[in-house]
C-alpha positions as CSV (number, residue, x, y, z in Angstrom):
1,M,7.2,-52.1,-24.8
2,I,5.0,-54.3,-26.6
3,F,1.5,-52.2,-26.9
4,D,3.6,-49.1,-28.2
5,T,3.0,-49.9,-32.2
6,L,-0.6,-51.4,-31.0
7,Q,-2.0,-48.4,-29.7
8,Q,-4.8,-48.1,-32.2
9,Q,-5.7,-51.5,-31.1
10,V,-6.0,-51.0,-27.0
11,E,-7.6,-48.2,-28.0
12,E,-10.8,-50.1,-29.5
13,I,-10.4,-52.4,-26.8
14,L,-10.7,-49.5,-23.8
15,A,-13.8,-48.7,-26.2
16,R,-15.3,-51.7,-25.3
17,Y,-15.2,-51.5,-21.8
18,P,-17.4,-48.9,-19.6
19,V,-15.4,-50.2,-16.8
20,K,-11.8,-50.6,-17.5
21,R,-10.5,-53.2,-15.8
22,S,-12.9,-55.3,-17.9
23,A,-11.0,-55.4,-20.6
24,I,-8.1,-57.4,-19.2
25,L,-8.8,-60.6,-21.1
26,P,-9.0,-58.7,-24.4
27,L,-5.4,-57.2,-23.3
28,L,-3.8,-60.8,-21.8
29,N,-4.7,-62.3,-25.4
30,M,-3.3,-59.3,-27.8
31,A,0.0,-59.5,-25.5
32,Q,0.1,-63.7,-25.7
33,E,-0.1,-63.2,-29.3
34,Q,2.4,-60.6,-29.9
35,E,4.8,-62.9,-27.4
36,G,3.6,-66.3,-27.2
37,Y,3.5,-66.2,-23.5
38,V,2.6,-62.8,-21.0
39,S,6.3,-61.7,-19.9
40,E,6.7,-59.8,-17.3
41,S,6.6,-56.7,-18.6
42,A,3.7,-57.1,-20.6
43,M,1.6,-57.3,-17.1
44,R,3.5,-54.6,-16.4
45,E,2.5,-52.7,-19.1
46,I,-1.4,-54.0,-18.6
47,A,-1.2,-53.0,-15.4
48,K,-0.9,-49.0,-16.2
49,I,-2.9,-49.2,-19.0
50,L,-6.1,-50.1,-16.9
51,D,-5.2,-48.2,-13.7
52,L,-4.5,-51.8,-11.7
53,T,-2.0,-53.0,-9.4
54,P,0.6,-56.0,-11.1
55,P,-0.1,-58.7,-8.8
56,Q,-4.2,-58.2,-9.9
57,V,-2.9,-58.9,-13.4
58,F,-0.8,-61.7,-12.3
59,E,-3.1,-63.0,-10.6
60,T,-5.6,-63.4,-14.1
61,V,-2.7,-64.2,-15.9
62,T,-2.2,-67.4,-13.9
63,F,-6.2,-68.0,-12.7
64,Y,-6.8,-68.8,-16.9
65,T,-5.1,-72.5,-18.5
66,M,-4.6,-70.1,-21.7
67,F,-1.9,-67.7,-20.5
68,H,1.4,-68.7,-20.5
69,L,4.0,-66.8,-18.1
70,K,7.1,-68.6,-19.9
71,P,7.0,-69.1,-23.8
72,I,5.7,-72.5,-24.9
73,G,5.9,-74.8,-28.0
74,K,4.6,-74.5,-30.6
75,F,2.3,-77.5,-30.0
76,H,0.5,-77.4,-26.1
77,L,-1.4,-80.6,-25.3
78,Q,-3.6,-80.4,-22.8
79,V,-4.7,-83.2,-20.7
80,C,-7.9,-82.9,-19.0
81,K,-7.7,-84.0,-15.6
82,S,-11.4,-83.7,-14.2
83,L,-13.0,-87.4,-12.6
84,M,-14.5,-87.5,-15.5
85,C,-11.5,-88.1,-18.1
86,A,-9.7,-90.4,-14.8
87,L,-11.9,-91.8,-14.5
88,V,-11.6,-93.0,-18.0
89,G,-8.0,-93.3,-18.4
90,S,-6.3,-89.3,-18.3
91,D,-3.3,-89.9,-16.4
92,D,-2.6,-93.3,-18.6
93,V,-2.3,-90.1,-21.3
94,V,0.0,-88.3,-19.3
95,G,2.5,-91.1,-19.4
96,W,1.9,-92.2,-23.2
97,I,2.9,-89.1,-23.4
98,Q,5.9,-88.2,-21.2
99,K,7.6,-91.5,-22.1
100,K,7.1,-90.8,-25.6
101,L,8.3,-87.2,-26.2
102,G,10.3,-87.7,-23.3
103,I,9.1,-84.8,-20.8
104,A,7.3,-84.3,-18.2
105,T,4.3,-82.5,-17.4
106,G,5.4,-78.6,-17.0
107,Q,8.2,-78.7,-19.9
108,T,8.8,-78.5,-23.4
109,T,10.4,-80.3,-25.7
110,P,14.2,-79.5,-26.9
111,D,13.2,-78.7,-30.2
112,N,10.2,-76.6,-28.6
113,T,7.7,-78.4,-30.3
114,F,5.4,-80.1,-27.8
115,T,4.3,-78.5,-24.1
116,L,3.1,-80.9,-21.7
117,S,0.5,-79.0,-19.2
118,V,-2.6,-80.7,-17.2
119,V,-5.8,-78.8,-17.1
120,E,-9.1,-79.1,-15.7
121,C,-12.1,-79.8,-17.5
122,L,-12.1,-79.1,-21.3
123,G,-16.2,-79.8,-21.3
124,S,-15.8,-82.8,-22.7
125,C,-16.8,-85.2,-20.3
126,G,-18.9,-87.8,-22.4
127,T,-15.6,-88.8,-25.0
128,G,-12.5,-89.0,-22.8
129,P,-9.8,-89.5,-22.0
130,M,-9.6,-86.5,-24.0
131,M,-6.3,-83.0,-24.8
132,Q,-6.7,-80.1,-25.9
133,V,-3.7,-79.4,-28.6
134,N,-4.0,-76.3,-29.1
135,D,-7.6,-75.0,-30.1
136,D,-8.3,-78.9,-31.3
137,Y,-9.6,-81.5,-29.0
138,Y,-8.5,-84.9,-29.3
139,E,-11.0,-87.3,-27.8
140,Q,-11.7,-91.2,-27.0
141,L,-8.2,-91.3,-26.5
142,S,-6.0,-94.2,-26.7
143,E,-2.0,-95.2,-27.1
144,E,-2.1,-96.2,-30.3
145,K,-4.0,-92.8,-31.1
146,V,-1.8,-90.7,-28.6
147,G,1.2,-92.3,-30.9
148,R,-0.7,-91.0,-34.3
149,I,-1.5,-87.5,-33.0
150,L,2.3,-87.3,-31.9
151,D,3.9,-88.5,-34.8
152,D,1.2,-86.1,-37.8
153,L,1.9,-83.3,-35.7
154,K,5.3,-84.0,-35.6
155,R,5.9,-84.8,-39.1
156,D,3.0,-82.4,-41.1
157,G,1.7,-80.1,-38.0
158,I,-1.4,-81.3,-38.3
159,C,-3.6,-84.8,-37.7
160,S,-6.7,-85.5,-39.3
161,L,-7.6,-87.1,-36.0
162,K,-8.9,-84.1,-34.2
163,T,-12.6,-84.2,-33.5
164,G,-13.4,-80.9,-32.8
165,P,-13.4,-78.2,-30.3
166,F,-16.8,-80.8,-29.5
167,M,-17.2,-84.4,-30.7
168,Y,-21.0,-85.8,-29.2
169,P,-21.2,-89.0,-28.4
170,Q,-22.8,-91.1,-31.4
171,P,-26.3,-92.5,-30.9
172,L,-26.7,-96.1,-30.2
173,A,-27.6,-98.6,-32.8
174,K,-30.9,-99.8,-32.6
């Protein structure tokens, strides 16, 4: 069982919440850190710990895009598809990634390096089109930038084009 070796951490998390079920997100995060995704067995364990049903845990896992029901690649490419990003070309970004990596949305490259997802708003509406790669933001994307990001990540595991999680638009020159 995934939480058997983490019992002390589980107890510390549960102690923070007066209502047991409120610990669901930290426990899901813990499970995902251990396995790389939230497995069915982890959901069952969490349900038992929190006195919930497995479907209640599953509902939470599927509501949040940060949780994964199957293993994903080393780099999770999440392209924002909200209205603001769509208006400035997020569909193009998805197309460039699909073409370069040879995968469709929801798929992982055969070498398990990249997984492509489309998600709702990532909170960077003024700097679209943008994507989040793991915890890093890449904004104001062009085909050239996307190509460089993917090449750098594959080669070095890091890309200097990341903009934060938040890059605010630069003031206009006077």
